[in-house]
N, C-alpha and C positions, 0 to 999 in steps of 0.2 A: 503496499500500499505506501505507496511515494504522492505525499502533499503538499511537492513544493515542483514549480519544475526548472528549466533544466537553471538554473545562474547567469552572470555579467554571459564567464566561458564557456560557458556551452557546457559545462558538469552537473548532471541532475545533484540535487540536493541530498540524504541519504536518505532512508525509509526508518518511521517513522512507527516498530511496533507497540500498541498492547496487549495487553494478558489477563487474562480475569485466575485469580486465583482462587482455589475453590473452599470452602468451609474455615472462618476459621475462629479454633476454638480455641476456650477461656476455659482456665480455668478456675472451680470455684475460692469464693473466699468470702474473705465479714466475720466479723465475732459469730454468727449463727451456723459460717459453717466450722467456725471452731469450735462451737459445744456438739457441734452435732459429730466429729469426731476426735472430740479429746480422749482420750484412751490412757491407758494405767500407763507407759512406756511415755506416753509425752508427758504426765504425775513426776514417773519415777527421776527420768530428763532431767527435766525442771529442777526439782528438789535434788538430785545433782550438783545441778547446774549454779542455782543458789549455795548453796556449801565452796563449790568454788573457786565466787564470786565472790561471796564476803571473804576468803579470807585473800582472796588477792589486793581485795581494795580494801583491809582493812591491812596487811601488808603495806599498803600503796603509802594511805595514811591513815597511822592507828587515831583509832577516835578519843576525842580526852573529856567529852561528858556523854549522855545518854541519849539527848535529841544526836550527836553526828549519830552513837552506832544504831538508834530509829533508820536515822537517813540513811545508810548506810545498810541497811538491812531490808530494806523496802528499795534502795537498787538495785540491791542481789538482786530480793524476790522479780521483780519488770522485769531485769536482762534475764533469768531463769525463764521464764513464758516467752520470750524474744527468741533466744537460744531456744526451749523445744519445741516452735513452730518450724523445725528444721527435719523433726523425726517425721517422715513422709506417714499417714494418714494408715490404717490399717489396706492394703486391695490397690493401693494405688502408689506407684511406684518409683522410684528414686529418681529416675530421669524424669515423669513427671511434675513430680511433688516443688522438683530442684528448675524448674524450669525461668525465664527471668535472667538469662547472663546477671552482668555485672551491678547488678540495680537487686539484684537477689544476697548480692557478698555487699552488700555496706551495711543490715544491722549488725549482722554477725559481725566486719570488725566495726564496729563503732562498741559495739558489747565486748570483747577483746581485744581493745586499745585504748579501754578506759581505764580500765586501774594507771596503764602507765603512764598515758599523759594526765589524772590524779595524782600522781609524786611527780608532778612535775610544778603543776600549780602551787601558784601561793596557798600557805594555809587558812582561807578565807571562809565563810558561806555563799561568793559568790561559788567555790569551786565545787559545790555540790547540790546547789540549785542546780551549775550547766549537768551532773555527775545525772542528776535527776531526769531531770531531760533530753542529753542525749540516749541515758536509755529508753521511755516514753516516746518521743519518734520514731524508733529502733524497734519499737514492742507493738507498739501501732503500727507501722508500714507494717510486719510483717501477720497484726493481725486483720487488719483492711483490704489486702491490696498485693496475696506477699507472691503472688508467682510475674507482677510487671512492673515496670518506673510508674 
């Protein structure tokens, strides 16, 4: 299908081709999806990830008061939920569950790198607020739309 005639030099313009791609399938996501597919292995993963995350965060920034202990524990729980969403639900192949390319890596990187970043931050309440925001955004991304950007 040639949509243009010859140019001034007398050569034909390149053909423009279009193609129709079939159905695009989008992997289910959202809070209702996760409530429906959450299983024991997600819970076990979340518990183990929460303990590991709390140990990493408290090593990066030892808590000096009960408020900091609560904030680190809350951040650990939120980060653990984000990490547990990487476990494929029963009956879903890992390849299908892990679609999304680089956008699927960002929440994982945010949760894993946060203890290092917390260790580099000044000892202020702002650093803890930023930690909670980082983990909250990672968990929200994974829960609301884990399979795409």
